[in-house]
ZAVEXPA-747989 format. One record per residue (C-alpha): x, y, z; residue number from 1. Coordinates in nm, 4 decimals. Each point is the difference from the previous one (the first is absolute). Layout:
N
<r east="X" north="Y" up="Z" nr="NUM"/>
...
This chain:
153
<r east="-0.0218" north="0.0048" up="0.0016" nr="1"/>
<r east="0.1470" north="0.3527" up="-0.0852" nr="2"/>
<r east="-0.0713" north="0.3017" up="0.1869" nr="3"/>
<r east="-0.0209" north="0.3440" up="-0.1353" nr="4"/>
<r east="-0.0694" north="0.3456" up="0.1465" nr="5"/>
<r east="-0.1889" north="0.2456" up="-0.1930" nr="6"/>
<r east="-0.0545" north="0.3671" up="0.0946" nr="7"/>
<r east="-0.3053" north="0.1670" up="-0.1700" nr="8"/>
<r east="-0.1063" north="0.3581" up="0.0935" nr="9"/>
<r east="0.1945" north="-0.0334" up="0.3253" nr="10"/>
<r east="-0.1126" north="-0.3372" up="0.1317" nr="11"/>
<r east="0.2263" north="-0.3006" up="-0.0017" nr="12"/>
<r east="-0.1584" north="-0.3320" up="-0.0931" nr="13"/>
<r east="0.1555" north="-0.3654" up="0.0335" nr="14"/>
<r east="-0.0685" north="-0.2508" up="-0.2591" nr="15"/>
<r east="0.0769" north="-0.3326" up="0.0206" nr="16"/>
<r east="-0.0076" north="-0.2353" up="-0.3475" nr="17"/>
<r east="0.0542" north="-0.3511" up="-0.0570" nr="18"/>
<r east="0.0348" north="-0.1367" up="-0.3360" nr="19"/>
<r east="-0.2203" north="-0.3217" up="-0.0643" nr="20"/>
<r east="0.1022" north="-0.0006" up="-0.3545" nr="21"/>
<r east="0.1541" north="0.2086" up="-0.2469" nr="22"/>
<r east="-0.3349" north="0.1883" up="-0.0609" nr="23"/>
<r east="-0.1912" north="-0.0779" up="0.3210" nr="24"/>
<r east="0.0792" north="0.1875" up="0.3421" nr="25"/>
<r east="-0.1419" north="0.0167" up="0.3670" nr="26"/>
<r east="0.0260" north="0.3932" up="0.0943" nr="27"/>
<r east="-0.0543" north="0.0977" up="0.3855" nr="28"/>
<r east="-0.0938" north="0.3259" up="0.0732" nr="29"/>
<r east="-0.0934" north="0.1341" up="0.3108" nr="30"/>
<r east="-0.0821" north="-0.3505" up="0.1589" nr="31"/>
<r east="-0.2110" north="-0.1100" up="-0.3160" nr="32"/>
<r east="0.0998" north="-0.2277" up="-0.2721" nr="33"/>
<r east="-0.0811" north="0.0117" up="-0.3791" nr="34"/>
<r east="0.1015" north="-0.2440" up="-0.2704" nr="35"/>
<r east="0.1337" north="0.1962" up="-0.3116" nr="36"/>
<r east="0.0132" north="-0.1425" up="-0.3411" nr="37"/>
<r east="0.1598" north="0.1391" up="-0.2772" nr="38"/>
<r east="-0.1060" north="0.0216" up="-0.3650" nr="39"/>
<r east="0.1702" north="-0.1224" up="-0.3013" nr="40"/>
<r east="0.1742" north="0.3494" up="-0.0122" nr="41"/>
<r east="0.1275" north="-0.0077" up="0.3504" nr="42"/>
<r east="-0.2640" north="0.2681" up="0.1525" nr="43"/>
<r east="-0.2548" north="-0.0883" up="0.2629" nr="44"/>
<r east="-0.2863" north="-0.1749" up="-0.1618" nr="45"/>
<r east="-0.1737" north="-0.1360" up="0.3239" nr="46"/>
<r east="-0.0052" north="0.0963" up="0.3567" nr="47"/>
<r east="-0.1903" north="-0.2037" up="0.2298" nr="48"/>
<r east="-0.0060" north="-0.0130" up="0.4197" nr="49"/>
<r east="0.0937" north="-0.2908" up="0.1756" nr="50"/>
<r east="-0.2206" north="-0.1586" up="0.2893" nr="51"/>
<r east="0.1754" north="0.0434" up="0.3103" nr="52"/>
<r east="-0.0781" north="-0.2217" up="0.3103" nr="53"/>
<r east="-0.1324" north="0.3236" up="0.1878" nr="54"/>
<r east="-0.1094" north="0.3012" up="-0.2080" nr="55"/>
<r east="0.2193" north="0.3012" up="0.0233" nr="56"/>
<r east="-0.2034" north="0.3157" up="0.0665" nr="57"/>
<r east="0.0125" north="0.2291" up="-0.2984" nr="58"/>
<r east="0.2774" north="0.2506" up="0.0230" nr="59"/>
<r east="-0.0856" north="0.3559" up="-0.1989" nr="60"/>
<r east="0.2850" north="0.1428" up="-0.2027" nr="61"/>
<r east="0.0173" north="0.3176" up="0.1854" nr="62"/>
<r east="0.0590" north="-0.2048" up="0.3321" nr="63"/>
<r east="0.2618" north="-0.2471" up="-0.1118" nr="64"/>
<r east="0.2468" north="-0.0608" up="0.2647" nr="65"/>
<r east="0.3428" north="0.1007" up="-0.0733" nr="66"/>
<r east="0.1249" north="-0.3055" up="0.1348" nr="67"/>
<r east="-0.1479" north="-0.3273" up="-0.0441" nr="68"/>
<r east="-0.0349" north="-0.2915" up="0.2096" nr="69"/>
<r east="0.2321" north="-0.3247" up="-0.0501" nr="70"/>
<r east="-0.1301" north="-0.2093" up="-0.3049" nr="71"/>
<r east="-0.2163" north="-0.2859" up="0.0528" nr="72"/>
<r east="0.1107" north="-0.3217" up="-0.1462" nr="73"/>
<r east="-0.0787" north="-0.0775" up="-0.3670" nr="74"/>
<r east="-0.1494" north="-0.3288" up="-0.0633" nr="75"/>
<r east="0.2115" north="-0.2253" up="-0.2448" nr="76"/>
<r east="-0.0436" north="0.1003" up="-0.3455" nr="77"/>
<r east="-0.0914" north="-0.3684" up="-0.1421" nr="78"/>
<r east="-0.3743" north="0.0618" up="0.0827" nr="79"/>
<r east="0.0272" north="0.2724" up="-0.2888" nr="80"/>
<r east="0.1736" north="-0.0382" up="-0.3397" nr="81"/>
<r east="0.1505" north="-0.2864" up="-0.1699" nr="82"/>
<r east="0.3013" north="-0.0662" up="0.1626" nr="83"/>
<r east="0.1856" north="0.0920" up="-0.2936" nr="84"/>
<r east="0.3073" north="0.2077" up="0.0286" nr="85"/>
<r east="-0.0093" north="0.2602" up="-0.3071" nr="86"/>
<r east="0.2668" north="0.1810" up="-0.1886" nr="87"/>
<r east="0.0301" north="0.3541" up="0.1770" nr="88"/>
<r east="0.1384" north="0.1417" up="-0.3104" nr="89"/>
<r east="0.1356" north="-0.1141" up="-0.3595" nr="90"/>
<r east="0.3032" north="-0.1362" up="0.0100" nr="91"/>
<r east="0.1882" north="-0.3433" up="-0.0770" nr="92"/>
<r east="0.0397" north="-0.2981" up="0.2381" nr="93"/>
<r east="0.3728" north="-0.0398" up="0.0834" nr="94"/>
<r east="-0.0448" north="-0.2726" up="0.2829" nr="95"/>
<r east="-0.2491" north="-0.2252" up="0.1634" nr="96"/>
<r east="0.1090" north="-0.0209" up="0.3572" nr="97"/>
<r east="-0.2838" north="-0.2198" up="0.1785" nr="98"/>
<r east="-0.0830" north="-0.3199" up="-0.2090" nr="99"/>
<r east="-0.3651" north="-0.1534" up="0.0403" nr="100"/>
<r east="-0.0515" north="-0.1951" up="0.3233" nr="101"/>
<r east="0.2660" north="0.2646" up="0.2084" nr="102"/>
<r east="-0.1597" north="0.1644" up="0.3085" nr="103"/>
<r east="0.0249" north="0.3714" up="-0.0018" nr="104"/>
<r east="-0.0424" north="0.2643" up="0.2597" nr="105"/>
<r east="-0.1462" north="0.3238" up="-0.0709" nr="106"/>
<r east="0.2464" north="0.2246" up="-0.1883" nr="107"/>
<r east="0.2528" north="-0.2871" up="-0.0776" nr="108"/>
<r east="0.1401" north="0.0123" up="-0.3892" nr="109"/>
<r east="-0.2166" north="-0.1882" up="-0.2420" nr="110"/>
<r east="0.1231" north="0.1303" up="-0.3251" nr="111"/>
<r east="0.2448" north="0.2918" up="-0.1288" nr="112"/>
<r east="-0.1345" north="0.1976" up="-0.2670" nr="113"/>
<r east="0.2086" north="0.2532" up="-0.1964" nr="114"/>
<r east="-0.1570" north="0.3196" up="-0.0847" nr="115"/>
<r east="0.1906" north="0.3026" up="-0.1413" nr="116"/>
<r east="0.3387" north="-0.1600" up="0.0551" nr="117"/>
<r east="-0.0943" north="-0.0675" up="0.3962" nr="118"/>
<r east="-0.0600" north="-0.3155" up="0.1532" nr="119"/>
<r east="-0.2881" north="-0.0405" up="0.2047" nr="120"/>
<r east="-0.0673" north="-0.2491" up="0.2486" nr="121"/>
<r east="-0.3775" north="-0.0946" up="-0.0005" nr="122"/>
<r east="-0.0486" north="-0.1518" up="0.3250" nr="123"/>
<r east="-0.3226" north="-0.2154" up="0.1653" nr="124"/>
<r east="-0.2865" north="0.2298" up="0.1005" nr="125"/>
<r east="-0.0633" north="-0.2244" up="0.2792" nr="126"/>
<r east="0.1080" north="-0.3307" up="0.1511" nr="127"/>
<r east="-0.0839" north="-0.2949" up="-0.1910" nr="128"/>
<r east="0.1136" north="-0.2886" up="-0.2530" nr="129"/>
<r east="0.0878" north="0.0839" up="-0.3582" nr="130"/>
<r east="-0.2679" north="-0.2081" up="-0.1854" nr="131"/>
<r east="0.1641" north="0.0963" up="-0.3499" nr="132"/>
<r east="0.2284" north="0.2067" up="-0.1915" nr="133"/>
<r east="-0.1630" north="0.1544" up="-0.2816" nr="134"/>
<r east="0.2969" north="0.1604" up="-0.2084" nr="135"/>
<r east="0.3111" north="-0.1341" up="-0.0768" nr="136"/>
<r east="0.3739" north="0.2011" up="-0.0114" nr="137"/>
<r east="0.0330" north="0.2292" up="-0.2720" nr="138"/>
<r east="-0.3768" north="0.0067" up="-0.0774" nr="139"/>
<r east="-0.1200" north="0.4103" up="-0.0603" nr="140"/>
<r east="-0.3090" north="0.0545" up="0.2271" nr="141"/>
<r east="-0.2462" north="0.2809" up="-0.0118" nr="142"/>
<r east="-0.1242" north="0.2285" up="0.3098" nr="143"/>
<r east="-0.2275" north="-0.2422" up="0.2170" nr="144"/>
<r east="0.0724" north="-0.3069" up="-0.1959" nr="145"/>
<r east="0.0113" north="-0.3298" up="0.2341" nr="146"/>
<r east="0.3052" north="-0.1159" up="0.1039" nr="147"/>
<r east="-0.0520" north="-0.2405" up="0.2743" nr="148"/>
<r east="-0.2822" north="-0.1521" up="0.2015" nr="149"/>
<r east="0.0223" north="-0.0496" up="0.3729" nr="150"/>
<r east="-0.2422" north="-0.2689" up="0.2061" nr="151"/>
<r east="-0.0576" north="0.0010" up="0.3813" nr="152"/>
<r east="0.2599" north="-0.1656" up="0.1760" nr="153"/>
């Protein structure tokens, strides 16, 4: 999960963002969670509130706190999405680090992708087992193209 601080009209907001896939994210703002889906052009296509165990009271924008409470834990991402690891940018596959059947932890490298003369390690978005590698070394891939598939551990 990544945390961002935004200041808008003198008020500071803390936003936590967790990537579920290359085009689907969980966004936490003022104790509320939203699922954000990007469209093919990379712009926000859909925003849906996520149910919480206890309903959070609505916070008007003008009364937003300058500090936020500690973020609540996100549910594991397998419940949403297709368990695919997708290319975050177009490039060429340089190396396949994890083979099918390998148990991986969140962030552990699975594939190395070269883009714009830079090597980018593509890590596991969550703990799991590599179910399939969908690309080959030397293959060119486009943005959002499936690279590998994870299954539950």
